[in-house]
N, C-alpha and C positions, 0 to 999 in steps of 0.2 A: 552344579550340581547344587539343588537346592539345601539350606540346612534346614532341620527338621527343629519346630520350636521346643521347649521343655515347659512341663506341666505349670513351672509358676508363670512363664510367659502364656499359655492357654488362659490360666485364670488371669491375669492383666487383659489380654484382650475380651474375655467375657464382661468383665466387671466396665469395661470400656462400651461395648456394645449394649450392657444396660444402663449406661448415661442418659442415651438416648433415642428413643428408637428412630431416630433418621442415622445413626450409627449403623446399626444392623443392616438396615434398607442398603446403605452403602457397600455392605461387604457383601452382601447378596447378590447387588449390581456387580461386581467383578464376576461372578459366574457366569454372564453371559456374553459368550465371547464378541458382540456387538461393540457392548459398553467397553470390554476392556479396549479394544480397538482405538476407540472414540478417545479413552482417555490417555493413550498412548500416543496418539498424534497430539492432544493436548500438550501433553510434557513437552514433546517436540519442539512444539512452536515458540516455548518460553527459552529466555537465556538461562540457563540456571543459576549463575553465579547472582545474576540481582534476587531471583526469584527464590534462594534459599536465604537470601538479606530479607528479602524483604518478608517470607514465613518466620524468621525470626522475629523481627519484629513486631507480625502479627501475635504469636505465639506466647511472646513472652509475659504480657499479664494478664491471659486469660487461661491458660494452659500449662500445668504442672509439667516436671523434666521428669517426673514418673508415668506419667501417661504421654508423654511424645515419647518415653524408651518404648513403653508396651506395644504404642502403635508400631513404629516402627520394627519394632521386634515380632511384629503379627504374623502368622500362617506365611509359610513359603511363597501358596499360592497368590498372595496378594503383597508381598515383600517390595514388589516393582512399582506398585503402586502407593507406596507408603505417602510419596509428597502429595499426591494428589487426593490422598485421604487425609491427611490434617488438612490441607485446605477447605475442602468439603465441612470436615467437622467445624473450623474457626468461622469458615463463614456463615454456620449453622445459626450462630449466635446473633449475627446480626445482617442486614440486607444490603449487602454492598451494591451490585449490579441492579438490585430490584427490577428485575426483567421478570415479568408473569411465564409462567408454565401453565399448559394443562395436563391434563392426569396420566397423556403419554410421555409426556417429560419435553416435548417439543415446546420452543415458545412461541406463543403465540402473536407477541407483538414483533417478530423479528421482522429482520429485512434484510432482503437478498442481497449477493454481491452485483456489482456492475456486470457490464457483458459488451461485446462486440457490436457498437452501434456507432452509427453517422448519417447525415445528412450530405450529400455531395448536391452542390449551385454550380451550375454548370454558365458559361459566358452568358449565355441570354436567359439567365435568370432562372431557368427552369430546375427543379428542385427534384432530386431522387432520394428517396427511403433507401437507402443500402441492407437494410434488415427486410426489404422485399425479397422475396425469392425469386421473382421475375425479373427481378432488374440483375440479368447474366450477363448483358452485353450493352452498353450504351454508345449509339453513335451522335457523333459530335461534329458534325459538318465534314465528314469524311473521314473520322478517325474513328476507330474501334479502340473502348477502353473496357477492358477485360475484367468481370468480378470473379475473383477466385476463391470461393469460400466467402470469411469473413475479412476478406484485403480486396484490395481495388489495383489495377496492374494498367498503366502508360506507355509499356515498352512500345507498342504498336501505333503509337499518335504520330501524324506523320504532318502536323500542321508548317507551316512556313512564315508564319506571321504568330506575335504573342498573345497568345490565348490562355486567361485565366480563368483555371476552374477555382472553389474555397471548399474545403472540407470542415464539416461545424460537427465535431463531436462534443456530446451533451455529458451534462454530471452523470455521473453512474455508467460512462461510456469508455469504450478505447478502439482506436481502427489502426490498420496496418494499410500500406498505398506503396506501391513501387512506381519512381517518376519513371520519363521517357529515356533516363541515362543511365536509370540499371539504380539508382540510389535506394536505398529502401527506409522509410521511414514510418517508427509508432507513434500513434500520437495518441497523450491521453487525456483523461475525463475533461469537461469543461474548456477546450482549446478550437481555436479556429484559424485551421492552416489553408493558406493561399499560394498555387504553388502555377507554375504552367502547363498547359497541355506538354507542349512540347518547347524544350529550352532552344534560342532562337538570340544568335549574338554571341559577343564574348565572354558571357559573365552567365549564370545558373543562380537566380535570384527567386527566394522563396520568403513568403512573410507568417511570420509567427504570433499568437496571441494566446498564450499557454504554457505545456510541455509538449516536447516531444525528444524523442532518440534518433538520432542519424549514423546510418552506414553508407557514407557519400563512395558514389561511384569515381575513380579516379578518373581526370581530364586535365591535365597540365595547362590546353590552352585556355579554358573556361573554368574560373575560379567559382566556389557554391560558394553564396552567399546566401546567411539567414539573418532576416530583417525585422526589428522591433522597432518601430517608432524610433529610427534613425539610427538606431545602435545595432552593430550588427557584429557577426561571426563569416570568417571568411578561410576557408578550408581547398584544396585541392583532392584530396582523398583521405578520408578520418572516422571514426567514431566518435561520435560526443553526445550529449544530451545539454539539453536547451529547457529553462523555465524562465517564465516571464509571470509568473503567478503574482508576485510582488510587486510590479510594475518596475523592474530593476530585470536587465537581461542575465542570467547567471548562464556562462557557457561551462560543463566540464568535460575534461578530455580521457575518454579511455584508450585512445590510438591515434597516431600521428601527431600532429601539430596545428595548431589552428591562430589567427591571430584575430584580434578584437578590436572596434576600430567604433570610436564617438568623440563628438567634437574636435575632432581633427588631433586624437591621441589616439595611439596604437599600441599596442601591446601582445607580443606569444604567448600561449599560454602552451604547457609542455604534459605528457599523461600523468595522472594523479591530482593535477591540478584543477582548481576552480577560477572564472575568470568574474568578477561580477561588476557589471559597468551599473552604475547610476548616473543620476543628472550631471557630475562634475568630475568624477573620477572612475579609474579601470581598478579594482584591485582584486590580487589574484594571490590563493592559499592553496595549500595541500588540503585535500577530502580523501572520504573513502568511497571510492569509485562504484564501489558494490552496492553502497548505501541510496546512491546517486540514482541509479538505473535498478533499482530493485523493484519499482513499478512494472517495468515492462518482462522483466520476471516474473509476473505477478504475485509479487510481495511487498509487503508491510517491511520494512524496516529501519527499527529505530534505534539510533547509538546515542545514548547522552543527550536527547532531546526535552525540548521544555513540552507541557502536553498542549500550550496552545500554539506549538509549532507541528503538533501530530495531527489534530482535530481537523484543522483546514484539510491534510490527506483525506481522512474519512469522511469528511462531509461533501468532498466531491465523487468517491466513489462509489459512494451509499445514495447521495442525493439527499442529503438530512439537513436541518436546521442545528447548531451547538447552541446552546443557553448556558452560560456558566450562572452558579447561584451569585448571590449580593456580595457574598465575604471571599469572593476567589481571590482577586485582586491581593486580597490584602494576607493569602495565607503564604507560608514560605514555600516556594517552588522547589521542587525535587527534578532530576532530569532522570528520562527513564529508557532503558534496553530493552528489545526484544524483536522476536519476530512472527509473522503469521502470514498464511497466504490470503491474498485477495480474493479468493475464491469463498473463504470463508464469510459464512452471514456473520452478521454486524454485533449481533449476542455473542461471536467470539472471540470478535474482536476488543469487544468491550470488556469482556469476564480477563484478557488476558492483560490489558491494563489495568484493570483494576486489580489483578492478583501482584502487578511489578510495582504499582504506586500507592498512591497517598489518597486515591480519587475513586469515587463511586459513580456510576452512571444507572438514567433512568430515564428508559424510552418512551415518548405519548405520538404514537401515529409519526410522524418523521419527524418530530425533534429530538434529542437528546439532551438530557438536562446534567449538568457536573457540576458535584461539589466535595467538599474536602469531607472523608471519613473523622471518623470520633472515634479512638478509641478508649 
């Protein structure tokens, strides 16, 4: 049950509303059910501990304790939105995200999230746009390739010789594929994945440049090998993520066991570990597997990350160019923690990042400008 406010608290609220017209507009907006739902969704996307720390930092120099108390003690109908209200109130004093909105409140220069899209290149060079609704069944020299929704299935392929296809997933794209042995592969944005139509011989070898999540079908007689420029992950049947965006092979294991191979070196890793194969070594460390595989679950999940680690992920998913202020590298870096759906528009993601960090963002076309806030 909600607690009723006192006459003194009502007076404080009225005073706060008169301080700025936007304060009153904010409270009025909470009467709209759809707006309330949006605000609750936004709050759920934030890492609350980090958000509260940032809130205290932002309000310390420009908002009195009395005002904060008045706001948090406001009418019961908006009590659960106090954090959001304080955030919008403090943001109204300066332009943090600098995202232009029209009179309807929708962002004029927003960018939609990525989607399932890919180009399939057959062995003979034929290119098939998998977004084409007519590409439901693909015949390749007698082997049938089925398109099932936003994925393709090679389980009926019957080639007796090694024939390769290539799946090219662009920026702002993702795609799922089922290989001939039953292995499932989720392919992330800006990735090239080369694989045989049917596995022939004593191994199952695929090639990747980018990122993919694998659920490998077990076959003790045929090890499954993921190859990136001679750096290899070898498994019999397991769940793992491979990332080569940084020109290193990073393999993170969620289930089973895998062997990593490079330059005559071999290292086995276990669930909860990441193995990084560079040019001269294989390094193993414990990691948060939920964070590593968050993209597969359609989420951005940042945990004690630097902004320069986060923005490449956003750049790939929204197909944007990130431009840092000339003084950015000279500023004090801070680690960021938070999560947000990858289905969110770009402005929502940048609002979250701005809220839990010391950075502001400005969108111009498909470019995002980043600078440090001045408090």
